[in-house]
N, C-alpha and C positions, 0 to 999 in steps of 0.2 A: 144348904149353903155349899158353895163350891170349895173343895179342899185345895191346898197348895199342890202344885204340880211338880213332878220330879225333874224339872228342867236342868238344874245343876248336875244331877246324877247323869242325865243323858249327855250333857256336854262333856263330862269327864270320861264317859264311855267312848264317845266319838273321838275325843282327843287322843285316846290310847289305841284307837283302831289302826289296823294296817290294811284295811280293805281298799280296793281300787276306787270305790266311790266315797272315800273318807271326806275329801274336800267338799263334794256336793252335799253330803249328809250334814256336815257341820254348818255350811251356809244355809241349808234348808231349816235346820233347827234354830239358827240365829234369827231367821226372818219369819218364823211361824208361831211364836209363842201366843200372840193374840188370837190367831186362827185356831190353835189347839184349845185355848180356853173357851172359845165359842162352841167348838165341837163338843167339848166335855160338858158344857152347860146344857146343850141339847140332849146329850146322852143321859145326864142325870135327871132331866125332866121327862124324858119320853121313852127310854129304852130299858129293858130288863135283860138279865142273863138268861140263856147264853147268847152271845153276840158273835157274828161272823164279820170280819173285816176283809174287804176285797182290795187287793193291791197294797200289801202292807209296807213294802220298802218305802222309807228307811226304818220302819217299825217303831218310830217314836210314839205314834198315837196308840199302837198296840200296847206298848210298854206303859204308857200313861193310864190307859183305861184299865189294864190289869192291876196297876198299882192302886187304883181307886176301889178295887175289890170286885170287879166284874169278871165273869167267866168269858174270855174272849179267845177266839181262834182266828188266825190270819191265813189268807191265801196269797201266794206271790209266785210270779214267774220263776224267780231264782232266789230263794231265801238265803242262800249262801252269801249274797251281797251284804246282808245285814247280820251276819253271824255274831258279831260282837254284841249287838243290842239283844238279839235273841237269846244268847247264852247268859248274858248278865241278868236278864229279866225272867229267865226260865219260860220263854214264850213258846206257844204252840203255833208255829207258822208252817203251813203245808205247801209243798210245791204244786202249782197248778197253772196251766195255760187257760185262763178264764174265758178265752174266745173260742176254744176248741174242745176242752175237756169237761166232762161232768165233774162238778165240785165234789171233793172227797168228804161229803157231808150228807147225812140222811135227810129224806124228805121231811118237811114240816118240823124240823128240829131246832130252828133258831127263832128266838123271840125278837131279835133285832139284827139288821144287816147295815153295815157302814161301807159306803163306797165314795170316798172323798177324793176329788181331783184325779180321777181315773178314767172316766168316760171319754174325755177328750184325747186320751192316749190310745184308745182302741182303734185298730186299723183293719180288722177283718170282719168280725161279726158281733157288734155290741148287742144285737137282739138275742143272741145265744146267751150272753152274760146276764141280761135282764131276765130271761126265762129261767135260768138256773137259780137266780136270786129268788124268784117267785116260788120255785120248787122247794127250796129249803126253808123259806119263811113259814112260821106257823100262822094259822088263821088269826087275824087281828094283830099280827106282828108289824113292826115298823121298819121301813127302809129310810136311812139318812143318805141322801145322794147330793153331792155338791160338784159343780163343774163351772169353769169360767163362762161368763155370759158374753156371747158374740156381739151383743148390742151394748156392752158397757162403754162408758165414756172413754176409758183408756184405750180399748180396742178400736173404737171408731176414730179416735184421734190418731192412733198409730196407722190405720189404713189411709186416712186422709193425708198424712204427712210423708208416709213411706211407700204407699201403694200396696202394702201387704200387711197381714195381721201377725205374721211371724216370719222368721227366716227358714224356709223349707230345708236348706242344707243343714242348719244347726239342729232342727227338730228331728230329721231323719238320721243324722249322725249320732244322736243320743243312744240309738240301739247298740252302737259300738262303744261309746264312752261310759254309759250308765247301765246298759243291759236292758233298757226298755225304750220304746219309741217316745219321742217328744209329742207335742200337740199336733195331732193329725187332723182333727176336726173339732172346732168349737161350735156350740149350739146356742140358739136363743132359748129363752124360758119356755116359749110356746112349743118349740120342737121337743124339748125334754118332756114336757107334760104330755104331748101326743104319744111319744114312744112308751111312756109309762102306762098310760091309759090303754093303749093297744096291747100291752102285755099284762092286762088285768089288774094293774095296781089302782087302788082307789084311795082318796083322801086329800090331804092338804098339799098343794103344790105352790111354791113361791120362788 
């Protein structure tokens, strides 16, 4: 049975934050509770420790999963952006440019890897990232990957009414305002499945 999540604790931590991304992190938390609950449900049913989380900021999910008793390590381009949550939760979040650098994790050392809402932000070499995930996963380990569906009703409606699936200026400007790129490339389910299979991942894709 799914436990209560420390949403109120995270709200208090973010409200006391002085980081530059405070407003974004608070808004993200306010709109993601159902999403976090769905991720936690999957983790409880399918993943075991140790877990690696790719692209941790704002580190809410890292905090939640650790609070549930899992051994979780995070990777992020700039962990300092979420220093308040990292310090409050005693989180292990390591600095890493996941599109260029070898993950600071041993081969075959992780039972599970989580990469939620990250793939669409990658702008240089997502295949490098997937290969590194495959390297650190143990045989039989599980990858939980989520990303917006380019063929979703919302996206198709947006394209039909505005002529674009997002605002390129806003998405590229996030590298300055948030410290990471916005949505560079969204994928169809078939495209994600193809990328995973060609990087030797096997199993359930949906």
